Structure formats: C-alpha cells, structure tokens
matplotlib code that plots the C-alpha trace (Angstrom):
import matplotlib.pyplot as plt

x = [146.8, 143.8, 144.7, 141.8, 142.4, 139.1, 135.5, 132.4, 130.7, 128.3, 129.0, 132.8, 135.7, 137.4, 140.2, 139.2, 140.0, 141.4, 145.2, 145.2, 144.4, 142.7, 144.1, 141.8, 142.8, 142.2, 141.0, 142.1, 145.8, 146.0, 147.6, 146.8, 144.9, 143.9, 143.8, 141.0, 140.8, 140.2, 137.5, 136.4, 133.4, 134.4, 133.9, 130.5, 129.5, 130.4, 128.5, 125.4, 125.3, 125.5, 122.7, 120.5, 121.0, 120.1, 117.0, 114.4, 115.1, 115.5, 112.3, 110.5, 111.8, 109.0, 109.0, 109.4, 112.6, 114.0, 113.2, 115.0, 118.2, 117.8, 117.5, 120.8, 122.5, 121.1, 122.5, 125.9, 126.0, 125.0, 127.9, 130.4, 129.1, 132.2, 134.5, 132.3, 132.1, 135.9, 136.5, 134.1, 135.6, 139.0, 137.5, 135.2, 136.4, 133.1, 133.6, 133.5, 130.6, 128.5, 129.8, 128.6, 125.1, 124.6, 127.3, 127.0, 123.7, 121.5, 122.6, 121.7, 118.3, 117.6, 118.1, 116.3, 113.2, 112.6, 110.5, 108.1, 108.2, 107.2, 104.0, 103.0, 103.4, 100.3, 101.8, 98.5, 95.1, 91.9, 90.3, 87.2, 88.3, 92.0, 94.4, 97.0, 100.4, 103.7, 106.9, 110.6, 111.9, 114.9, 118.6, 119.3, 122.4, 123.2, 125.6, 126.3, 128.1, 130.9, 129.2, 127.1, 128.7, 127.2, 123.9, 123.3, 124.2, 121.8, 119.0, 119.2, 120.2, 117.9, 114.6, 115.8, 116.5, 113.1, 111.4, 113.0, 115.6, 119.2, 121.9, 125.0, 126.6, 129.3, 130.2, 132.0, 135.7, 136.4, 135.2, 134.8, 136.3, 133.1, 131.3, 133.7, 132.5, 128.9, 129.9, 131.6, 128.4, 126.2, 128.6, 128.4, 124.6, 124.6, 122.7, 122.4, 125.2, 124.5, 121.9, 124.4, 127.4, 129.9, 132.3, 134.8, 135.9, 135.3, 132.2, 133.3, 134.3, 132.4, 129.4, 128.6, 129.1, 126.4, 123.9, 124.5, 124.4, 121.5, 121.0, 120.6, 116.8, 117.0, 119.5, 119.3, 121.8, 122.7, 125.1, 125.4, 122.7, 125.3, 126.1, 122.4, 121.7, 124.4, 122.8, 119.5, 121.0, 122.6, 119.7, 117.3, 119.1, 117.6, 114.5, 115.7, 113.9, 115.9, 115.7, 117.7, 118.5, 120.5, 121.5, 119.8, 119.8, 117.3, 115.6, 114.9, 112.1, 112.1, 108.7, 108.4, 106.8, 109.6, 112.1, 115.2, 117.8, 116.5, 115.9, 119.2, 121.2, 119.2, 119.4, 123.2, 123.4, 121.3, 123.5, 126.8, 125.8, 128.8, 130.8, 128.0, 128.4, 124.8, 122.4, 119.5, 121.4, 119.4, 121.9, 119.6, 118.2, 115.4, 114.7, 112.4, 114.3, 113.3, 115.2, 118.2, 120.7, 119.5, 119.9, 123.4, 124.5, 123.1, 124.7, 128.0, 128.0, 126.7, 129.5, 132.1, 130.9, 131.8, 135.2, 137.1, 139.7, 140.7, 137.5, 138.6, 138.8, 135.6, 135.6, 135.4, 132.1, 133.4, 135.9, 137.6, 136.0, 136.4, 139.3, 141.6, 139.4, 136.3, 138.3, 139.3, 135.8, 134.3, 136.9, 136.2, 132.5, 133.4, 135.5, 132.7, 130.2, 132.6, 133.1, 129.3, 128.7, 127.3, 128.1, 130.7, 129.5, 131.8, 134.5, 136.1, 138.3, 141.5, 142.5, 141.3, 144.0, 146.5, 145.4, 148.3, 147.3, 144.0, 141.2, 139.7, 137.6, 136.3, 132.5, 131.2, 128.1, 127.0, 124.2, 122.2, 122.4, 120.3, 118.7, 120.3, 123.8, 125.9, 126.2, 122.4, 121.9, 124.7, 125.1, 128.4, 128.6, 130.5, 129.8, 128.6, 125.3, 123.5, 121.1, 118.6, 116.2, 112.5, 109.7, 106.6, 105.4, 104.6, 108.1, 109.7, 107.9, 108.8, 112.5, 112.3, 111.0, 113.3, 115.8, 116.4, 116.3, 113.6, 115.0, 114.3, 113.2, 112.4, 109.8, 109.7, 106.7, 105.1, 101.8, 101.9, 99.0, 100.7, 104.0, 102.1, 100.4, 103.7, 105.3, 102.6, 103.5, 107.2, 108.1, 110.3, 110.1, 110.7, 109.9, 110.9, 108.4, 109.7, 112.7, 110.8, 113.0, 114.3, 112.1, 113.8, 110.5, 109.2, 109.8, 112.9, 113.5, 113.2, 111.3, 112.7, 116.4, 116.8, 115.7, 112.8, 111.9, 111.7, 113.9, 113.3, 110.5, 107.7, 108.2, 111.8, 110.6, 107.9, 110.5, 111.9, 108.6, 106.7, 102.9, 101.4, 97.7, 96.3, 93.0, 90.8]
y = [117.5, 117.8, 116.4, 116.0, 114.7, 115.6, 114.4, 116.4, 115.6, 117.6, 120.9, 120.6, 119.4, 116.7, 114.2, 110.7, 107.9, 106.0, 106.1, 105.3, 107.3, 106.4, 107.7, 109.4, 108.7, 110.7, 108.1, 110.1, 110.3, 107.5, 110.1, 110.5, 113.8, 113.6, 111.7, 111.2, 109.5, 105.8, 106.0, 103.6, 102.3, 104.6, 107.6, 106.2, 105.9, 109.5, 110.7, 108.6, 109.9, 113.4, 112.9, 111.1, 114.0, 116.6, 114.8, 115.9, 119.6, 119.4, 117.3, 119.9, 122.8, 124.4, 123.1, 126.6, 127.1, 123.7, 124.8, 128.1, 126.2, 124.1, 127.3, 128.5, 125.3, 125.5, 129.0, 127.8, 125.0, 127.5, 129.8, 126.9, 125.1, 125.7, 124.4, 121.4, 120.5, 120.7, 118.7, 115.8, 115.8, 115.1, 112.5, 110.6, 111.5, 112.9, 115.4, 118.9, 120.2, 117.3, 117.8, 121.4, 120.5, 117.2, 116.5, 120.0, 121.1, 118.3, 118.7, 122.4, 121.5, 118.9, 121.4, 124.1, 121.9, 121.2, 124.4, 123.3, 119.6, 120.1, 121.7, 118.4, 116.3, 115.6, 116.3, 115.9, 114.2, 113.2, 109.8, 109.5, 110.2, 109.9, 112.7, 111.3, 113.0, 112.3, 112.8, 112.3, 108.7, 109.7, 109.3, 108.4, 106.6, 107.7, 105.6, 106.9, 105.8, 107.3, 107.6, 110.7, 111.4, 114.8, 114.2, 111.0, 112.7, 115.6, 113.1, 111.8, 114.7, 117.4, 115.4, 113.9, 117.4, 118.6, 115.6, 116.6, 113.8, 114.0, 112.6, 110.4, 110.4, 108.0, 109.2, 106.9, 106.6, 106.5, 110.1, 111.7, 115.2, 116.8, 115.8, 118.0, 121.0, 120.2, 119.8, 123.2, 124.8, 123.2, 124.4, 128.0, 127.8, 127.4, 124.1, 123.2, 120.9, 117.2, 117.6, 116.7, 114.5, 113.0, 110.1, 109.0, 105.4, 102.1, 100.1, 97.1, 99.3, 102.5, 101.5, 98.3, 100.2, 102.7, 100.0, 98.1, 101.0, 100.9, 104.7, 104.7, 104.4, 104.0, 103.4, 104.9, 103.2, 103.6, 101.1, 97.6, 95.0, 92.8, 95.5, 96.3, 92.7, 93.0, 96.3, 94.5, 91.6, 93.8, 96.2, 93.3, 92.5, 95.7, 95.9, 99.2, 100.7, 100.5, 102.3, 100.8, 102.2, 99.4, 98.1, 98.0, 96.4, 98.7, 97.9, 100.4, 99.1, 100.5, 99.7, 99.0, 102.4, 104.5, 106.7, 104.5, 107.3, 109.4, 106.8, 104.9, 108.1, 108.9, 105.4, 105.2, 108.5, 107.1, 104.0, 105.8, 108.5, 109.1, 106.5, 104.0, 104.3, 105.1, 102.7, 103.7, 103.5, 102.0, 99.2, 96.8, 98.1, 96.0, 96.4, 94.5, 91.6, 92.9, 96.1, 94.7, 95.3, 98.9, 99.4, 98.0, 100.4, 103.5, 102.4, 101.9, 105.4, 107.0, 105.5, 107.2, 110.6, 109.5, 111.0, 109.3, 111.3, 114.0, 115.0, 118.6, 118.7, 120.3, 117.7, 114.7, 112.9, 109.8, 110.1, 107.2, 104.6, 105.1, 102.6, 100.0, 97.3, 98.7, 98.9, 95.3, 94.3, 96.1, 94.7, 91.3, 91.6, 92.7, 89.6, 87.5, 88.9, 87.9, 84.5, 83.9, 84.7, 88.2, 90.3, 93.1, 96.1, 98.7, 99.0, 96.0, 95.2, 96.9, 100.3, 103.3, 104.6, 107.1, 106.8, 105.1, 106.4, 106.5, 103.9, 104.3, 101.8, 101.9, 102.7, 99.3, 98.0, 94.3, 93.1, 89.9, 89.5, 86.8, 87.9, 84.9, 86.0, 87.4, 90.9, 91.0, 90.0, 91.5, 95.2, 96.0, 99.7, 100.8, 102.1, 98.7, 98.5, 95.2, 95.3, 92.5, 91.6, 90.7, 89.2, 91.2, 93.5, 90.8, 89.3, 92.7, 93.1, 89.5, 90.2, 93.6, 92.0, 89.0, 90.4, 90.5, 94.3, 96.8, 100.3, 102.1, 101.5, 103.3, 103.0, 104.6, 104.6, 106.9, 106.2, 107.8, 105.7, 102.5, 103.6, 104.2, 100.8, 99.1, 101.2, 100.1, 96.4, 96.9, 96.2, 99.2, 102.2, 104.8, 104.5, 107.2, 107.5, 108.9, 110.3, 112.0, 114.3, 113.6, 115.1, 115.8, 116.0, 112.6, 109.5, 107.4, 103.9, 100.3, 97.1, 93.6, 93.6, 97.2, 98.0, 99.6, 103.1, 106.2, 109.4, 112.9, 115.4, 114.8, 111.0, 111.5, 113.4, 110.8, 108.1, 109.6, 110.0, 107.8, 107.8, 108.2, 108.1, 110.2, 108.7, 111.6]
z = [166.1, 168.3, 171.7, 174.1, 177.6, 179.2, 179.4, 180.3, 183.6, 185.7, 183.8, 184.1, 182.0, 184.0, 183.6, 182.7, 185.1, 182.2, 181.7, 178.0, 174.9, 171.5, 168.2, 165.7, 162.1, 159.0, 156.5, 153.5, 154.7, 157.2, 159.6, 163.3, 163.7, 167.3, 170.6, 173.1, 176.5, 176.7, 179.3, 182.0, 183.8, 186.7, 184.3, 183.4, 187.0, 187.8, 184.7, 185.5, 189.0, 187.8, 185.2, 187.8, 190.3, 187.7, 186.4, 189.0, 188.4, 184.7, 184.2, 186.3, 184.3, 182.2, 178.6, 177.2, 179.2, 178.0, 174.4, 174.9, 175.9, 172.7, 170.7, 172.1, 171.2, 167.7, 167.4, 168.7, 166.0, 163.3, 164.2, 163.9, 160.8, 158.7, 161.5, 162.1, 158.4, 158.0, 161.1, 160.1, 156.7, 158.4, 160.7, 158.4, 154.9, 153.7, 150.9, 152.3, 150.2, 151.6, 155.1, 155.1, 154.0, 155.9, 158.5, 159.9, 158.5, 159.8, 163.5, 163.2, 161.6, 164.3, 167.2, 165.2, 164.6, 168.3, 169.0, 166.2, 167.1, 170.7, 169.6, 167.8, 171.0, 173.0, 176.4, 178.2, 177.5, 179.2, 179.1, 181.3, 184.9, 184.0, 183.2, 180.9, 181.1, 179.3, 181.2, 180.5, 180.9, 183.0, 182.3, 178.7, 177.6, 174.1, 172.1, 168.6, 165.4, 163.1, 159.7, 160.6, 164.0, 165.0, 163.2, 165.2, 168.5, 167.7, 166.8, 170.3, 172.5, 171.1, 171.6, 174.9, 176.3, 175.1, 176.8, 180.1, 180.2, 181.2, 179.0, 179.2, 175.8, 174.4, 171.0, 168.6, 169.4, 165.6, 164.8, 168.3, 167.9, 166.6, 169.8, 171.7, 169.7, 170.7, 174.3, 174.2, 172.7, 175.3, 178.0, 176.6, 176.4, 180.2, 180.4, 184.1, 185.5, 185.0, 182.3, 179.6, 180.2, 177.8, 178.3, 175.7, 175.2, 173.5, 173.2, 175.2, 178.2, 178.2, 176.0, 178.0, 181.3, 180.2, 179.1, 182.4, 184.8, 187.2, 187.1, 183.3, 182.5, 178.8, 176.0, 172.6, 170.3, 166.6, 165.0, 163.6, 164.2, 165.9, 168.4, 168.8, 169.9, 172.5, 173.8, 174.1, 176.0, 178.6, 178.9, 179.5, 182.8, 184.3, 182.0, 180.5, 177.6, 174.4, 171.1, 168.3, 164.9, 163.2, 159.8, 156.4, 153.0, 151.4, 148.1, 145.4, 143.1, 139.6, 138.1, 134.4, 133.6, 135.2, 133.4, 133.6, 132.9, 135.7, 138.3, 137.9, 138.3, 141.4, 142.8, 142.4, 144.3, 147.1, 147.2, 147.2, 149.7, 152.1, 150.2, 150.8, 154.6, 155.2, 157.0, 154.8, 151.5, 148.7, 147.9, 146.1, 142.8, 141.5, 137.7, 135.3, 133.7, 130.3, 130.9, 132.6, 129.8, 129.5, 133.2, 133.2, 130.4, 132.2, 135.5, 133.9, 132.4, 135.6, 137.8, 135.6, 137.1, 140.7, 141.2, 144.0, 145.9, 148.4, 150.3, 150.4, 146.5, 145.1, 142.3, 144.6, 144.9, 146.9, 149.8, 151.5, 153.7, 157.4, 158.2, 156.9, 158.5, 156.6, 153.4, 153.5, 154.4, 151.4, 149.0, 150.4, 149.6, 146.1, 145.6, 147.1, 144.5, 141.7, 143.2, 143.6, 139.9, 139.9, 136.8, 137.5, 135.6, 137.1, 139.7, 141.4, 144.4, 143.1, 144.5, 142.5, 140.1, 141.5, 145.2, 147.1, 150.5, 152.2, 152.5, 149.0, 147.1, 143.6, 143.2, 142.1, 140.4, 140.1, 137.9, 137.4, 141.2, 142.9, 146.1, 147.9, 147.1, 150.0, 148.4, 148.3, 151.9, 153.9, 154.7, 153.0, 154.1, 151.0, 147.5, 146.1, 144.2, 143.4, 140.4, 140.8, 138.0, 138.7, 136.7, 137.7, 140.5, 143.0, 142.4, 143.0, 146.3, 147.4, 146.7, 148.4, 151.6, 151.5, 154.0, 157.7, 157.5, 157.1, 157.4, 154.1, 150.6, 147.3, 144.6, 141.2, 138.8, 136.3, 138.1, 141.7, 142.9, 141.8, 143.5, 146.8, 146.5, 146.1, 148.9, 151.3, 150.7, 151.6, 155.2, 155.9, 158.2, 155.4, 151.7, 149.1, 146.4, 143.1, 144.8, 147.7, 149.6, 153.1, 155.8, 159.1, 160.9, 159.7, 161.8, 161.0, 162.1, 161.1, 160.9, 161.7, 162.5, 161.5, 165.0, 166.9, 168.0, 165.9, 165.6, 164.3, 164.8, 167.4, 167.1, 168.3, 171.4, 172.1, 172.1, 175.4, 177.1, 179.6, 179.8, 183.2, 184.2, 187.0, 188.2, 189.4]

ax = plt.figure().add_subplot(projection="3d")
ax.plot(x, y, z, "-o")
ax.set_aspect("equal")
plt.show()
C-alpha cells in the first residue's frame, strides 16, 4: 500500500486542505494499492500563487541553466526506470515489458531531448526595425490523463520548464502514484521553489479550479474531447491560452498494392497498443473490398497471438482495462457493433477465459463495418478493431476523413510516392507511412475535435512561448 497524504507546493511537501482521500486501484487485481489526497480549490490557489511568484526569476534564468536542471531531472528518471515501470504496471495494467520501454522510457527520452530541442527554437529574430523575441507564457496549468500517465506529464513539464514557464500540475487521480516519483526527482534536482507544483484531486474540483484560476496563464490538457470542451469553456472566461490533445478515431488505409500479411499484423498492434487505451490508436482499418475476406482471415489468426492476462507475466501482450467503468463501456461497444450488423471476426463481449478478477476484455475484431456505425465513429478506448471495406483510393480517403477526429492515421502501399500522396489528403496531425517509427522530436497533435496545439521536440517548447516585438 502506497499511502500519500501530501502535495508539492513551493518546493515543499505540504498537507492538502482536503479532508478526504482517493483510492488507487490495481486494474489487474481490483485491489486498492494506494491513497492520495482529494485536493481542493484552496490547494490550487496556494500552488498558483507559488508558481506566479516564481515566474519572474525562472523566466529570467539563462536558458542554459534551465536546460541543466532538465538534464538533472532526466538523470533522476533514468535511475528509477525499473521502479517507475513496475509502478505504472500496477496502476494502469500495462504489461511490464511495454512499461519499461514506453511508460518509463518515453518520459526519460522527453526530458533527455530538451537540450537538443532548444537549439531548434528561434528564440530571437529581426524583422526590419523590430527585434522579435520569444518568452515563456507564464504559469502553466497541466492536466494529464491515466493511459500514459508519466509520459503525458513529461510531454508538458519538460518543454514548459525549458520555455521559462512555471508549472501547476494536476495528474490523473486514477494513476497518480508515478507523479510522486517525478516530484521527488524534481525536488532532488534542486529546482527553485514554486517553479514546479503538484496538486492531487479530481477534475471537477481541482481541474476546474486550475483552469479558472486568474494566476494561471495557460492550460495544457490531455484527455477526452468531452472534457476538453469543458476546459475551453472555462478558459474562455479569462481568455487563457489552451492546448488540447484529445480523442481520436484514426484510420489505417491499406492500399491495394500493400503486403496484407505484414500490414494487418502491424495494424492490429497499432490498434491494441496499451490494450487499445491510446488516443492515436489506428482503430479503423480500411481495406480494398476485393481483399476483405483475405484481411479477415489474417486478422483472425493474428489476434490469437495476443495473450490476455497478468501484466507482470512475460507472455502477456494485453493487460486489463483501467477500471470497471471502462470495462463495461468497451463491452457495451462490442455489443453495439453486433447489434448494428458488423461481422464479429474475433473476440466478443464475454470475459476472457480463466480471468475471473481484473478488468479484462477479449481482443476483438469486427469486419464489414460501415463508417456510419457507432463502433466506427466513437472512440472506444479498448482493443476493438473495425475493418472497413472501400471501393477505390478516393473512397478510402473519404472514409478516412469522415470523422470528427483528426489525431493520427496510417497509410500502407508498395509505392512510397503514392502513400505520401494519400497521406497528404488525410486530415490528421500525424500520419504513419508504411509503419514509420514514432519520432519523439516530431510534432504531435490533432485536427478538428482531436484538439489544437502540438507537443514534443521544438514544437512542444514553442507551444509555451509568447512572441514579443521590440520596435527599435
């Protein structure tokens, strides 16, 4: 049991003003593994005041000094990667081997990349008689989700610190324990008091208090589109800047000249990543109608290799979903797909065999899905793939863009130029071409209701900068 009764404000661990606590549940066992404070708006006010007071000195600190602090934080994360990976596996249910590489590895990479990323930012420029400078926005309210909890915190805090901003963080209350590890590392790195502050609590109390606070200059939010709309509504009252990374229903276009065996295996992996609890998951697989039966057979065989079970077991490829609520939601979507007439190729709403405890769901594949079906339009956030047939290239692009989202996409073709041409017609912030590898320095963010703003690399730093003109 990890029992936390403190929050981090102005360089100190202090008691929350809240009297209640929030349980942290292990989704693989359904057991309580920790407790955190149920914070209040008063906690937020103390943290916002500390961050605002620290901003002038921190923004005036030379860039190379800020970068040196970030290097120390990166080293602190690296030293604790095994601990972080195991902790997030307990909190989220991500298989341990994946946690080591992604859940712990990406936060380390994000902080480690900052020294290189700052070199790519145009901090000053000259236009005629004007000196153009870029300076930190101010106090940043960071509100982060549970699916990649520390990674999402790092994606906001590392570039914001580099930009000269101070931070008020509210981690998810569902998987919050890993955030304490980062706060300990930041404290040990000797970051000046008030530069980084962390308040625990729920979205309706702490989250809304952060977005509404007059001393918070900008909000960076990652989460559902529904919650993102609420953030925008509240932020508009004080004309705050807002960066939103929201939902997705990402298409994966398999063109008629692609190697079906290879690309379907890759596509299922991209859909089932982290048990499908990934905003950029490629959940709609578009295949030529003439090859639909072939695609179904390959998908059915591929899914048998996705072992569901204990995330600490090396053989496990799919851990549990995050909560009982999410489990019922995903099973409800599977039932909806069957009701609406989609062809169930693999999986289903029944619990996986032999797993009586934990929030487990069968890896599921539907085929002959129409793009107007619920399972093709709603973000399910579980291991549920929709195979959608198309007639020709133009039809595939039309289907791909027929969604309120625009976060990610994929294109596969034996002709690279053709794949690039198709990718350029898809309205999404990031498009994988022939399985292109994830690039932690490239911009990440969405079109349409997937949000606005970009994270990672120099674009992530620029998100937290204001542009100022000095007329000489």
